Structures are given as C-alpha cells and as structure tokens.
N, C-alpha and C positions, 0 to 999 in steps of 0.2 A: 728554561729548554719549554721544547715543546713538545705534545705529547707522544706522541710519536720519537724524540727522546728519551723520554721519559721511560716509557714500554720497553726502550731495547738496552737499556739501562738495567731495569729489571730484569729482563728477560738471560740477559749476559751475569746479573749475578745471582741466577740459581744455577745458571750454569757451570762457572765457576765454584763456587759450592758441591756440587754435584763431584766434579773434578776434583775436590779440596775432598768430599767426605769419599772416593773411590781411592783413593793413594793413601788416606786411614787406615780401609781396610786390606788395602795387603797388606798391614802387618799389626791387626786387630780382625782378622776373619772371622769371627767367633761372633764379635760384638752385636746381637737384635737388634739396640737401641738404632746402632746406628747402620745400618740395611732396611730398619723399616724408615727408617731420617732420609738417608739414601730413595728409598722408591718413594717417598712422597714430594721429593726435589723432581726428582725426573718428571714425574704429572702434573709441576705447577709448572716447570720449563718448558713441558710439553703445550700446555695449553696457553697460555704465551706465546710460546709459537707460533699457534697455530692462527692469535688473536694479532697478532704482527704479520703474518703472509694475510690473515684479511683481510685488514684492514690497509697497511700499505706494501705488498708485495714479498716475494720469494725477502726470506732470509738466512738463507744457505743454500747451495746451489742445485743439493739433488731435493726436490719435491713433486709433487704432483698437476702443480700449476703448469694452466695449457699456456700462460701466456711466459715460459721460461722469461726471457729475453728482453720482460719489462722493465727493468729494473734499468736499463742502457739508455730509458727519457730519464729518470729520476736524474737533479742535477749531479752532479760531480762531487766528494769532498773539502776538494781548491775554491767550485763555486759559492759553497754557502757563503751566505749573507750575516 
C-alpha cells in the first residue's frame, strides 16, 4: 500500500469515527467524554485532510485549492496499476 493510500485510509477511518460518534450523541447528548472524543477526532480528520491535500491534491469537492480541476490529471480508479 502506498503512502497516499495509507493516508487516505487513515483519513477515512477518522471520518467514519466522527460520523459514528455523532450518531451516538444523538441518543446520548450529555455524554461529555464522547463530545470530547468527537472534537479530538474532528481535529485529527481536519489535519489529515489538510496533509493529504497538501501532498496529493483535493480530497473533497470544496476546498481553497486554486487548482481545483488538477485531480483529473491523476489516474482514474480503473487505470490503477
């Protein structure tokens, strides 16, 4: 697995955890430990997203990157080696 794939997998893991914690808080809105963990994971996901975009380009549709369409120059999933 390349470093690009590893970083994307790590980012996906944190984003999944954030989503799950938000669902948990729907039924446990006063759980302070979970709220603390949610903020921690959101910050880590943001850091990983920034790192990915700095190294490899956009990871999400909306960003401040001036080269928005640069992702079309990357290999498409079916072109992967």
